[in-house]
N, C-alpha and C positions, 0 to 999 in steps of 0.2 A: 309571539306578540301579535294581537289583532291590530289592524291599522286602517285608518281612513284614507290611506295613500293609494287612491285609485282614480283614474281619469274620469271626468264627468262629461266629456264630449262637449267642450265649450264652443266648438266651431272655429276656434282660432288655432294658430300654429306658429312655428318658428319664424315664419315670414311676416306675421301680423305686426303692425306698427302701433305705437301709442295712440295715434289718431284713429286707427281702425277700432281699437277696443273702446274708445270714448265716443264713437259715432252714435249720435242720437241721445247722448247724455248731456243734461244741462246742469253744470256744477255751480251756477250762480248762487252766491250766499254761502258757499262752502269754503272752509279754510284748511289748507295743507301746510305742514312743515316738512321740508325736504332738506335733510342735511346733505351738504355737498351739492346743492342744487344749482351750481353755477359752472359745472365742468362735466364733460363726458355724458354718461347716462343721466346724471342728476340734472344737467341743463336741459336735456331733451324732455325729461319728466316735468320740469318746471314749465317749459314751453307748452307742452301738450295740455297740462292742467289749466294754465291760464287761458289757453285758446278755448277750452270748454267752459270758461267762466269762473273758475276758482280763484281765490286769492291765495298766494303762496308766500310763506315766510322762508327765507333761505339763510340759515345759520352758516357762517363761513369763517374759517381760520384766517382767510385773507379778504376781509370785507371790501377793500378797494377794488381788488380784482373781481370780486363777485359783482359789485355794482356795475363795473364795466361790461361784464359778460351778460348781465340780464337787462342792460339798458335797452329800452324799446319794448320790453315785454310788459303788458299791462298788469297791474295788481300784484306786483312783486315787492316785498320788503326784504332788506338785507340787515342782518344783525351779526354781531361777533360771537364766535364759538370755537373753542379749541377742545376737541373731544379728548385729547390727552391730558387735559388740565381740569381737575374736578371743580376748582374754584370758577373757572370759565363756564363750565356747565351750570353751576349754581347761579352765576350771574345772568346767563341767558334765560334760564328758567324763571328766575325772579322777575326779570323785566317783562317776559311774556305774560306771566300770571297776573302781574299788576295791571295789564291792559284789560283784564276781565273777559277776554275772548275765550271761546272754546275751540277745540281741535276736531276736525272731521277725519283727516287723513294724516297719520304720522308715518313718514317714509324715511327709515334709517338707511340712507343710501351711501353716505360718505365712508371711505375706507382707504386703507393702504395695503399693498401687496408685495410680498417677497422683498422687503427692504433689508438692508444690512442690519445686523444686530444693533438695536437702539433701545435705550431705556427712557421711560418717561415717569413723571410723578415720583412715587417712592421707590423707583427702580423696577417698575413693571415693564415687561416685554411689550414693545410698542404696538405690534399688530393685535395682540389680545386686548391691550388697553384701549386702543383707538377704535378698533372695529366692534368690540363687544362692551367693555366696561364703561366707556364713555356714553354709548347709547343706552346701556342699562341705567346709568345714573340719570341721564336726560329724561328718559321715559318715566322713571319713578318720580322725578321732581316735577314733571309736567302732568302727573297723574290727575290732579283735580280738573284740569282743562280737558284732558283726554277722556276721562270718565263722563264729564258733563256733556261732551259732544257725542258720546257713544261711538268713539272713533274706531277706525281700523288702524292697526299698527303693523307696518310692513317692514320686515327685516331682510335687507338684501344680502343674501349669502352667496354661495357659488358652488359649482361642482368641485371646487377645491376642497370642500369638506370631506371628500373621499380620501384625502391624503392623511388625515389624522383625526382621531377622536380627541377627547379632552385628556390631557396628560395630568391626571390627578395628583401624581407625586411631584410634579414640577411644571406648573402651568406657565411660569415665567422664564423657563429655559435657563435656569441657574447653572446647569451642567451641560455645556455644549449647546449649539444653536444650529438649526436647519431652517432656512428662510421659508422653504415651501411647506414643511411640516408645521411650522409656526403659523403660516397663513391658513393651512388646513384646520388647525385647532380653532383659530379665530372664527372661521366660517362655520364650523360645527357649532361653536358657541352661539352664533347668530340664529341657527335653527332651534337649538334647545331653548333659547330665550323665548322665541315665539311659542313653542310648545307650552311652556309653563305660564307665560303671560296670558295665553288664551284660557288656560284652566282657571287662573285667578280672576280674570277680567270678564269672562263671559256673562256672569250674573249681572254685571253692570252695563251690559250691552257693548262691551269692547271685545273685538275679535282680533286675533293676531295671525299673521302669515309670514313664512320665510320663502325665499325663492332663489333660483339660479337664473340670472338674466340672459345667459348665453355667452358665447365667446365673442368679445368685441374689443378691438384695439382702440383704447382710449388713454387719457393721461394716467390711468391706473398702472400702466406699464412703465411709469417713469423711472423705477428703480432697476429695470432690466436693461442690460447692455444690448446693443444691436447684435453682437456676436451670440448672445444667449438666445435671442429670438430666432436667429438664423439656425442655430443648433437645434432648436425645438421644431423647426420646419414651418414656422409661421410666416416668415418673410425671406426674401433673398437679400444679398449683400447691399442692394440699392434701396432696400426698404419696401419693395413691392410685395403684396400678399401672394403667397404661393398657392394657396387653396382658398380663394374667396368664398366658396360655398360653405366653408367651415366657420366663417365669421358672420355675425350679424352687423347690420348698420346700427348706429346709435338709435335711430327711430324704432328699429325692431328690438334692440336690446332694452329699451325703456318700457316696452309694451307689457311685460309680465308684471312689473311693479305697479304700473298704472292700473292694470286689470285687477291686481290684488287689492288695491286701495278702493276701487270704485265699482266693480262689476256687481250687478244684482245677482249674477249667477252664483256668487259666493255667499249670499245671504243665508244665515243660519249655520255656516261652516266656520272653521277656524282651527288653528293649531296644526296646520299641514304645510308641507313644502311644495312649491309650485315650480314648473318649468314650461317654457313654450306656451304660456297663457292657458295652462290647465293644471290640475293637480297631478303631481308626479307619481309614478309607480315606485315601489320599493326597488332599490338598486339590484341588478342581477348578480347572481353569485359568481359569474365568470370574470369579475373584475372590470366590467365595462364602466364608463364614466357617465352613465345616465342614471336617473332616479335618485333616491335618497337612501343613505346608509342607515341601518337600524340604530347605530349608536347616536345618530343625530336626532332621532325622534323618540328615544327611550324616555318615558315620563319620570322614571326614578333618577336618571342622570340629569334631566331637566330641572327637577326639584333640587338636586344636589348643587348644580351650577348656580341656581338662583341664590341659595344660601351663601355659597362662596362669594358670589358677586356682591351681595348685600354686605357681607362682612368686610370685603375689601374696600368698597366705596362708602360704607356707612350710610347707605340710602336704601330704604325699602318702604314703598308706599303701602304695603300690606302688612307690615309688622304690627303685632298686637291686635 
């Protein structure tokens, strides 16, 4: 399979921050939607974009907590959205579309990781439903505003996608459950979504990207016991980082998604997976955790996932 997955020499790296990649850019008059933009990397993304002049809409499952978190940031609006509830997705999208505004940057940042087996909606596995299906439905419902703005759509994936491709015979884990493989499937879905959306949207000026933000300790780890993070060698028993060089700060972790959304270096490109503020290389065959797995950028699997997602959610902006 030929691939566009090759570095472009952006000049940035793992240590670059969101402010670094926005230096010299004036985003005045631009509008971004950042799901989960009130916690962890999402909050840093919101902060950096508003600092550069953008207006940011923060859809939040906990709107009161979100308003408290973004208090003091200029140009931020908070609205209610539960990605695990398709009626909530519909409600948010309808409210936004009724405002008549267009979207310049759609950053699908919210997500859950390695949670206990949980069912949402009609019995869907929560990680696949929240991380992928909710964002799929949201982007498709917002499509008139996204297309009108010629937006970039940024899907925040993870190196966790290395853990699993799509389990086509049982995407909702009806027969046994592994929290890390379920997370891996959801993160692969995030990449495949960007691959197919870019194919569908490029003619309308919409480009899509997926990315690994890097390893960062944020509230995303809320479902992990301290003992598990100790066992993985991330922290000691007192909660101190054992290998600080392996983890990014939130400012560094937000950089790649901000770069994906705004950088002129990506003009004319799309449908690729990014890491460390550059296009990622294909994953090495030796089992390393860098780069992108072939199963996550396969266009046939991307099209298959799109159809499955449209069938499950009942939403497809490109149907007919």
